[in-house]
C-alpha positions in Angstrom: 5.8 31.7 13.4 6.6 28.2 11.6 3.9 26.9 9.2 2.8 23.3 9.4 1.4 23.4 5.7 3.3 20.8 3.4 4.3 22.6 0.0 2.4 19.6 -2.3 -0.7 20.6 -4.2 -2.3 17.0 -4.1 -2.0 16.8 -0.4 -3.4 20.0 0.3 -6.2 19.3 -1.9 -7.2 15.6 -0.3 -7.0 17.6 3.0 -9.7 19.7 1.9 -12.1 16.9 0.8 -11.4 15.0 4.1 -12.3 17.9 5.9 -15.8 17.5 4.6 -16.1 13.6 3.6 -14.4 12.2 6.6 -15.6 15.0 9.4 -17.7 13.1 12.1 -20.2 16.2 12.0 -20.7 15.9 8.4 -21.4 12.2 8.7 -24.0 12.6 11.9 -25.4 15.5 9.6 -25.9 12.9 6.3 -26.9 10.0 8.6 -29.9 12.3 10.3 -31.0 13.3 7.2 -30.8 10.1 5.1 -31.1 7.3 8.1 -32.3 4.4 5.7 -29.0 5.2 3.2 -25.7 4.6 4.9 -22.8 6.1 3.5 -20.7 4.1 1.1 -17.2 4.8 0.8 -16.3 4.1 -2.8 -12.7 5.4 -3.0 -10.8 5.7 0.3 -8.5 2.9 -0.4 -9.6 1.0 2.5 -10.4 -2.9 2.0 -13.9 -2.9 3.4 -14.2 -6.6 3.1 -13.6 -9.0 5.9 -10.4 -9.7 7.6 -8.6 -13.1 7.7 -9.9 -14.0 11.1 -7.0 -16.2 11.6 -4.6 -13.4 11.4 -6.7 -11.2 13.8 -7.5 -14.0 16.2 -3.6 -14.9 16.3 -2.5 -11.4 17.0 -5.1 -10.3 19.7 -4.2 -13.7 21.7 -0.4 -13.3 21.0 -0.6 -9.9 22.5 -1.6 -11.3 25.6 2.2 -12.5 26.0 4.5 -10.4 28.1 6.7 -11.1 25.5 5.1 -8.4 23.6 3.9 -5.8 26.2 6.4 -6.2 29.4 8.8 -3.3 28.0 9.7 -1.2 25.3 10.8 -3.1 22.1 13.0 -0.1 20.5 12.3 2.5 17.7 13.0 -0.2 15.1 10.3 -2.6 16.2 9.9 -5.6 18.2 12.5 -8.4 16.9 9.6 -11.0 16.2 8.1 -8.9 13.6 11.4 -7.7 11.9 12.2 -11.3 11.6 9.2 -12.3 10.0 9.5 -9.2 7.6 13.4 -10.3 6.8 12.4 -13.5 6.5 10.1 -13.0 3.9 12.5 -10.9 2.0 15.3 -13.1 2.1 13.2 -15.6 0.8 12.0 -13.9 -2.2 15.3 -11.9 -2.9 18.0 -14.7 -2.3 20.3 -12.4 -0.7 21.0 -11.8 3.4 18.3 -9.5 5.0 18.3 -9.3 8.6 16.6 -7.8 11.5 18.8 -5.0 11.1 17.9 -4.2 7.5 13.7 -3.8 9.1 12.2 -1.0 11.1 8.4 -1.4 12.0 6.3 1.5 11.7 2.5 2.6 12.7 1.8 2.0 8.6 3.1 2.9 5.5 2.6 6.5 5.7 4.8 6.7 8.7 7.3 4.9 6.9 7.3 6.7 4.0 7.6 10.1 6.2 10.3 8.6 8.2 12.4 7.3 4.9 11.9 10.6 3.0 13.6 12.4 6.0 16.5 9.4 6.0 17.0 10.1 2.2 17.3 13.8 2.2 21.0 14.8 1.9 20.7 17.6 4.6 20.5 21.4 5.0 21.4 23.4 2.1 21.5 20.6 -0.5 19.6 20.3 -3.3 17.4 17.4 -3.7 15.1 16.3 -6.4 12.4 13.5 -6.2 10.8 12.0 -9.0 6.9 10.6 -8.7 4.4 9.2 -11.2 1.6 11.1 -11.8 -1.3 10.1 -10.6 0.1 8.2 -7.3 -0.6 7.9 -3.7 -0.5 11.7 -2.4 1.3 10.8 0.9 4.4 10.0 -1.2 5.1 13.3 -2.7 3.8 15.1 0.8 6.3 13.2 2.7 9.3 13.7 0.4 8.2 17.6 0.0 7.8 17.7 3.7 11.2 16.4 4.1 12.8 19.0 1.5 12.7 17.2 -1.9 11.8 19.4 -5.2 8.9 17.0 -6.8 8.9 16.2 -10.3 5.8 14.7 -11.3 5.7 12.5 -14.5 2.2 11.7 -16.5 3.0 9.2 -19.5 2.3 10.6 -22.9 1.6 7.2 -24.3 -1.9 6.5 -25.3 -3.8 4.2 -23.0 -1.8 4.4 -19.8 -1.5 6.6 -16.9 1.7 5.2 -15.5 4.7 6.7 -17.0 7.1 4.3 -18.6 10.6 4.1 -16.9 12.1 5.8 -19.9 9.9 8.8 -19.3 10.8 8.7 -15.4 14.6 8.6 -16.4 13.9 11.8 -18.6 12.5 13.7 -15.8 15.3 13.1 -13.5 17.8 16.0 -12.9 21.6 16.2 -11.6 20.4 16.3 -8.3 17.6 13.7 -8.5 18.0 11.7 -5.4 15.0 9.6 -4.8 12.6 7.9 -7.9 9.2 7.0 -6.1 7.0 3.8 -7.6 4.5 2.0 -6.1 3.1 -1.8 -6.8 0.2 -1.5 -7.6 -0.1 2.0 -8.6 -2.4 4.1 -6.5 -5.1 5.2 -8.0 -4.7 3.5 -11.5 -4.1 -0.4 -10.6 -0.9 -0.3 -13.0 2.3 -1.6 -12.4 5.8 -2.2 -14.0 7.1 -5.8 -15.5 10.3 -7.1 -14.6 11.9 -5.7 -17.5 11.0 -2.3 -16.9 12.1 -2.3 -13.0 15.5 -4.0 -14.1 16.1 -1.0 -16.4 14.9 1.3 -13.6 17.2 -0.2 -11.1 20.3 0.0 -13.9 19.7 3.4 -14.2 19.5 4.4 -10.5 22.8 2.2 -9.9 24.6 4.4 -12.7 23.4 7.5 -11.0 23.3 6.5 -7.3 19.7 7.2 -7.2 17.6 5.5 -4.5 14.5 3.6 -5.7 11.7 4.1 -2.9 9.5 1.0 -3.6 5.5 0.8 -1.8 4.3 -2.2 -1.8 1.5 -1.9 0.3 -1.1 -3.0 -1.9 1.1 -5.7 -3.9 -0.2 -8.6 -2.4 -4.1 -8.2 -2.3 -4.8 -10.6 -5.4 -2.1 -11.1 -8.0 -1.5 -14.6 -9.3 1.6 -16.0 -9.4 3.8 -13.4 -7.8 5.0 -10.1 -9.0 8.4 -9.1 -10.0 10.4 -8.6 -7.0 12.4 -5.1 -6.5 14.7 -6.3 -4.2 15.9 -9.4 -6.0 16.0 -7.4 -9.4 18.3 -5.0 -7.4 20.5 -7.8 -6.1 20.9 -9.3 -9.6 22.0 -6.0 -10.9 24.5 -5.3 -7.6 22.5 -2.9 -6.4 20.3 -4.2 -3.4 21.2 -1.1 -1.0 19.7 1.2 -3.6 16.1 -0.1 -3.1 14.2 0.8 0.1 10.8 -1.3 0.3 7.7 0.0 2.0 5.0 -2.0 3.1 1.9 -2.6 5.5 -1.0 -5.2 6.3 -3.4 -2.6 6.8 -5.2 -2.4 3.5 -4.3 -5.8 2.4 -5.6 -7.4 5.0 -8.7 -5.2 5.8 -7.0 -4.2 9.2 -6.2 -0.3 8.6 -6.8 0.5 12.4 -4.0 -1.9 13.4 -1.7 0.7 11.7 1.3 -1.9 11.2 3.8 -1.1 8.6 7.3 -1.4 7.8 10.6 -0.6 5.9 13.2 -2.7 4.6 16.7 -0.9 3.6 20.1 -0.9 4.1 21.2 -1.3 8.0 23.0 1.9 8.2 19.9 3.7 7.1 17.9 1.9 9.3 19.6 2.7 12.1 19.8 6.3 11.2 15.8 6.2 10.9 15.5 4.5 14.0 17.4 7.4 16.0 15.0 9.7 14.6 11.9 7.5 15.1 12.5 7.6 19.0 11.4 10.8 18.8 8.0 9.7 18.0 7.6 5.9 18.4 10.2 4.7 21.0 8.0 1.2 20.7 6.0 -0.5 18.1 2.5 -1.6 19.3 2.2 -5.1 21.0 -0.2 -6.2 18.2 2.5 -5.4 15.5 4.9 -8.3 16.0 2.5 -11.3 16.2 0.3 -9.6 13.2 3.7 -9.2 11.1 4.5 -12.7 11.7 1.1 -14.2 10.5 0.9 -11.5 7.6 4.1 -12.6 5.9 3.2 -16.1 6.4 0.0 -15.5 4.7 2.0 -13.8 1.9 3.8 -16.5 1.2 0.5 -18.8 0.4 0.1 -19.3 -3.0 -3.1 -18.5 -4.7 -5.4 -21.1 -5.9 -6.4 -19.5 -8.9 -10.1 -19.4 -8.7 -11.7 -16.1 -10.4 -8.0 -15.4 -12.3 -8.8 -15.4 -15.8 -8.8 -11.6 -16.0 -5.8 -11.1 -14.0 -2.3 -10.5 -15.6 -0.4 -13.8 -13.6 2.7 -11.5 -13.3 6.4 -12.8 -13.2 7.2 -15.2 -10.5 6.9 -16.0 -6.7 7.7 -18.3 -4.3 5.7 -21.4 -4.3 5.4 -22.4 -0.7 2.2 -24.5 0.2 2.8 -28.1 0.2 0.1 -30.8 1.5 -2.1 -28.3 2.8 0.7 -27.2 5.5 2.2 -23.5 5.6 5.4 -24.4 5.7 6.6 -22.0 3.6 7.2 -22.6 3.8 9.7 -24.9 6.0 12.2 -22.4 4.4 10.5 -19.3 5.4 9.8 -20.7 9.0 13.2 -21.7 9.4 14.5 -18.5 8.6 12.3 -16.6 11.2 13.6 -19.3 13.7 17.3 -18.8 12.6 17.3 -15.0 12.7 15.4 -15.2 16.3 17.9 -17.8 17.9 20.6 -15.6 19.0 18.1 -13.6 21.1 16.3 -16.6 23.1 18.4 -15.9 26.1 17.7 -11.9 26.2 14.1 -12.6 25.4 12.5 -14.7 28.0 9.7 -16.4 26.5 10.8 -16.3 23.1 11.6 -19.9 22.6 8.0 -20.9 24.1 6.2 -18.3 21.9 7.8 -19.7 18.5 7.1 -23.2 19.6 3.4 -22.1 19.8 3.1 -20.3 16.7 4.9 -22.8 15.0 2.4 -25.5 15.9 -0.4 -23.5 15.0 1.0 -21.8 11.6 1.9 -25.5 10.4 -1.7 -26.8 10.8 -3.8 -27.3 7.6 -6.6 -25.7 9.3 -4.8 -22.5 9.4 -3.2 -22.6 6.4 -6.4 -23.8 4.3 -8.1 -20.4 6.1 -5.8 -18.1 4.9 -5.4 -19.5 1.7 -9.4 -19.3 1.4 -9.7 -16.0 2.5 -7.6 -14.5 -0.3 -9.4 -16.8 -2.4 -12.6 -15.2 -1.2 -11.3 -11.9 -1.4 -10.1 -12.1 -5.0 -13.2 -13.6 -6.2 -14.9 -10.6 -4.8 -12.4 -8.2 -6.5 -13.0 -10.0 -9.7 -16.6 -9.9 -9.7 -16.7 -5.9 -8.7 -14.3 -5.5 -11.6 -16.9 -7.5 -13.9 -19.8 -5.5 -12.9 -18.3 -2.3 -13.5 -18.3 -2.8 -17.2 -22.5 -2.6 -17.1 -22.4 1.2 -16.4 -21.4 2.0 -19.9 -20.9 5.5 -20.5 -21.5 6.9 -17.1 -18.6 5.4 -15.6 -15.8 4.7 -17.9 -13.5 2.0 -16.8 -9.9 2.8 -16.4 -6.8 0.7 -17.2 -7.1 -3.0 -17.3 -7.1 -5.0 -14.2 -3.9 -6.3 -12.8 -4.9 -7.7 -9.7 -4.9 -4.7 -7.2 -7.9 -3.4 -5.6 -7.9 0.3 -7.1 -8.9 1.5 -10.4 -8.9 5.3 -12.2 -12.3 5.9 -13.9 -13.7 9.0 -15.8 -17.1 10.5 -15.3 -17.7 11.9 -18.8 -20.8 14.1 -17.3 -18.9 15.7 -14.6 -16.2 17.1 -16.9 -15.4 20.5 -16.4 -16.9 20.6 -13.2 -15.1 22.2 -9.8 -13.4 18.7 -8.3 -13.6 19.5 -4.6 -17.3 21.1 -4.5 -18.6 18.3 -6.7 -16.9 16.0 -4.3 -18.4 17.4 -1.4 -21.9 17.7 -3.1 -21.6 13.9 -3.8 -21.0 13.2 -0.3 -23.4 15.4 1.2 -26.1 14.9 -1.3 -25.7 11.1 -2.3 -23.6 9.7 0.8 -21.0 8.6 -1.4 -17.4 9.4 -0.4 -15.1 9.8 -3.5 -11.3 11.2 -3.8 -10.9 12.9 -7.5 -8.0 13.0 -9.5 -6.4 16.2 -8.1 -5.5 14.4 -4.9 -3.3 12.0 -6.8 -1.0 14.7 -8.7 -1.0 17.9 -10.6 -3.5 20.3 -10.0 -7.2 20.9 -9.9 -7.1 23.3 -13.2 -4.7 20.6 -14.8 -7.4 18.2 -14.2 -10.1 20.2 -15.3 -8.5 20.6 -19.1 -8.3 16.6 -19.0 -11.4 15.2 -17.8 -13.1 14.4 -14.5 -11.3 11.4 -13.3 -11.8 9.4 -9.7 -10.3 6.4 -7.9 -12.7 3.8 -7.4 -11.8 0.9 -4.6 -13.0 -2.7 -5.7 -12.4 -3.8 -2.0 -16.2 -3.6 -0.9 -18.8 -6.0 -0.3 -20.5 -6.7 -3.8 -24.1 -5.4 -2.7 -22.3 -2.2 -1.3 -20.1 -1.6 -4.2 -23.2 -2.0 -6.6 -25.4 0.5 -4.4 -22.3 3.1 -4.8 -22.2 2.8 -8.2 -25.8 3.1 -8.6 -25.6 6.5 -6.3 -22.7 7.7 -8.6 -24.7 7.1 -11.8 -27.6 8.9 -10.4 -25.3 11.7 -9.3 -23.8 12.3 -12.5 -27.1 12.4 -14.3 -28.4 14.9 -11.6 -25.3 17.2 -11.4 -24.6 17.3 -15.0 -28.4 18.7 -15.6 -28.1 21.1 -13.3 -25.0 22.2 -15.1 
């Protein structure tokens, strides 16, 4: 009988954590015993602040349009959503990106699982993939499930987890086909600068290696933009060697919407769409209008409030002019140009674009979206600052770069069994955490290096403080228990 177990230890560890910490019966049991103390999720990576209601209202209202529900829109997703992603990437990259380069998925996780299958060379062929460690566990799981051998790389340099590009390259073998990186690194919040990414792309071009870039949290709070990998790849004459995965689930605080995408060479997209037909012959009706609004929001520059502790990154399109979202006009005009050939084939498309353009161009919408992101940034910055107040109990990780994750150490728990301790933290203290073995290597490897876990800053401040207080109390109690 075939097994469904994925041969990647961090993924299996995460499932073991979730079997208790996210089991409905376990949560009911905790709430029954602690009615006054709700569960605090400190590290799922979900953005638990409020979403931008302009985006939610626009998506829900537009979903009533027959344009988005009258028929299957195909395994590569609705044209409107694909055009929004393509227009944004083309505005950034300065190279042609069309709807044929975009596939819409049910979140970034589905995109990673799909593209891993598409990048594997086939039955009987050796294939190796290089990943930073720690990093997002589903990436390694998806690649391992597709048949890749996984090489995990942890930096040997002090004061950083993210391996240098030289360390990634040194870990490659003769049959390395993929290098995975994410912006920002999940869980550490670190990232590569433009020079590092350029070096990685140059090496990948010379060795015909695909760079799989997960951007799922890169639009959360960075100021002034981040290095854009597709732009760098285009400048290095290797745009087809980069596959970009993105999602609005976490960055917009709407994980239940399950909307993601991938951007790649048109031939790869066509192959992936054929495979996706088995799983998702159509994208959700919400996906296309939500993506349209999301990509417009992504193009709104940050106002800069609360940004003193954030590295301002490298570059990004300046798009907000006189209070209008016109993105500016360039981005919106690209969307219209990409969709114009399909007006006759999609009744109602032109009318929808007219209505959407009128709404997106209003100062109220632009200012509402910009204000939402400013508010999120202030929440993140405030929570980051307050983490320093926990002294030696919760030792802060790498300097904050604008993401909503960080990787901290709990010295009092060094040497403890990570899985058993995680379950105790939930059952006794109502704190959901995800420790280091979920992000790379093995539990025994981490036991030799210390007790680390991911924390997410994307919580309302009161809940964040409550979670830290419970975590600190738990550390004191569990260390006393031995």
